[in-house]
N, C-alpha and C positions, 0 to 999 in steps of 0.2 A: 503494501500500499503506499502511494507514495504523501506527500504534501498536498499534490492537486487535484487527487481523485477526486474529494467534497466538490469540488469546482466545477469540475466536468462534470459530474452527476447533478449538478446545480442546471449549468446551461445546456443540456442536452434534457433536461426535465422543459425549461423555460421553450426551449425550442420545440420541442414537438406539442408543450401547450399551444405556439402563435401558428403553427400550422395547425392545427386541430380548428383555427378557430378564425383562422385569417385566409387556411387555403398555403400553396408551398411557396409562397414571392422571401421569405426569408431564406432559404437556401437553394438559388437560384431557380426552380423551377416556374412557368407558368403563373399557377393560382389564379387567384382572381382579380388580378390591377392589372391584366391586360396587355403587358408586355411580355418578349420571349427572350431566348439569346438566339444573336448571328453572330456572325463573323463573318469578315468581308476580307480577301485578298484579292492582291494584284500583282497581275504576272504581267511577262512580257506584251501581248496581244489582248489579255482580257479580263477581268475584273467577274471574282466570283462571291458571291451570298449564301452562306448555309444557314437555315433558320431549324429549332428547332422545334416544331409544331404538332406533338400528340397530338391523337386521337380527331383528326379532322380529315373528311374525305378531300380530295381532290378539288371537287365542283366546291368545297365549301372556301377555295382561295382564288384571290385575287392579285395579281401582281402586275405593275404598272409601272412606270416612268415616266417621266416629262420633268423638262427643265433643269435634269443633271442630281434629279432625287431618284429614290427605286422606293418606290410602296409596296409593302406585305400588309395584308389584312387577310385574318379570318375569322368564320362565325359559321357555330354549330349548335343550334336549339338542341337541347333535352329531349327527348321521346315523353310525350306523356303515353303512360300509362293509365285504363282505365278498367275498373272492374270491381267484384267483391272475392279476390284473389288470396288478397292480404295488404297490409300496409304495411309502408317504410321502416322500418326503425332507423335505419341513419340513413341519407341520402348526400352523398357527395358530389354524384356527375351532375353535373346542368347544365345551363345555356352558356357558353363562351363564343369571346370576341377577343381580339387582339389584333393589335393594327403596327406597323411601325414605319416609319419613312428614314431613311437615308442616303446622306447626300454623298455621290458618288464623288471621287477623286478625280476622274479621268471622262474627258466625251465618248460617249460611246455610239455602235449601230443597234439600233434600238432594232428594226427589223429583224436582226439577226441573233437576239437574244433570243434564249430559252429556259425554260424550268424543267425540273425532275420532281417528283417528290417520291419516295419511297421510306417506306417504313417510320414513318415521322420526321424524315426529316427532308427539308426544302431544299434545294439547291438551283439558286439561277444562274448562268452564266453571261454575260456580258462583253460580247468582242469592243475591244476597245477602238476608236473613228480615228482615224489618222487622217492628217490635212486634206491626201487626195480623195478622201469617199468622198466629201460633199455634207453638207447640210441633210434633215432628216426630222421630220413632223411625230411628236409625242406615239405612242406607239404600245400598246394592252401587250401582256407574255403569257402567252398557254401556256399550264402548265397540265405536263406530261404524269 
């Protein structure tokens, strides 16, 4: 037993209590706060954004890019169950929506952008716009 064991147990209890009352926001999860974790990586010819969005279907995701900003939105409505079969004793699955807008560090070829969604992870690939590529209007990105 170390001098910090009591403090670690107290911190664990406090974190657990926070999670039970307000979702997983304290330790990085999506929770009920409407935010989700993303990574933005820059390579020679492209930008890649990876977002953790577990629990959504592809058709519940909206990804768009406009004026140098990428917007990712997700909305999920909880299913309502009717009937006399039983009652919930605890219900943590609920409607959820989340939205993030990220400023992009480089101009991109919006028409060539693509997105994939696999196992709760959204990956958006944004090819960089080079001077000779020209100018384009805002573009919606389909999620595969």
